[in-house]
C-alpha positions, 0 to 999 in steps of 0.5 A: 290089373298088373301090366305084364311084358318083357322086362328090361333085363330080358330086353338086354339079354335078347339084344346081347344075343343078337349082337353076338349072332351078327358078330359070328355071322360076320366072322364066318362071311369074312373067313369065306372071302366076303368083302364089305365096302368098295372094291379096290381098283387094281394098280393098272386101273388106278394108273389109267384113271390117274393118267386120264385125269392128268393127260385127258380122256384120250390118254392111254397107258402103254407100258406098266411095271410093278414097283414097291409098296403098291406103286406102278411105273410106266409110260403113257401117251395120247391115243394115236400120237407117238410121244410117251411120257414116263410116270410113277403112280401111287395110290393117291398120287401120280408124277409124270416124267415131264412134270416141273417137279423133276427132282421129286419124280426122280426121287419117287422113281428111285424109291418105288421103281429102282429098275425102271428106265424113265427114258422115252420108250422106243416103238418096240417098248410101247405096248398098249395096256387095255384096262376095262373101266 
């Protein structure tokens, strides 16, 4: 008795059609706004998490200003305390105004937030930004 079944050529054709179908479905999903992978944090959320990692869990972002190329600049401090410090936040790095790398902070500020004034804010400028997360 001869064994009958799906031949190799037929298997390749079926798998090829399945790949094309999945590719077409992926393109349709992307065109309708589907996102595959983790959700990107907003610049405010990213800055808050960086500030908390740098200053501790009681830290808060008090003022934010959008900079160039996904950077944000602002002021941060410890909740309940008056002093605030300037910072420049980029996707993979944050530098604080009181950091020992003062020249590097000034360079990052000039490059990414040229209009930002890193002088300590007055009481009026200390606007607290609340970020869920």
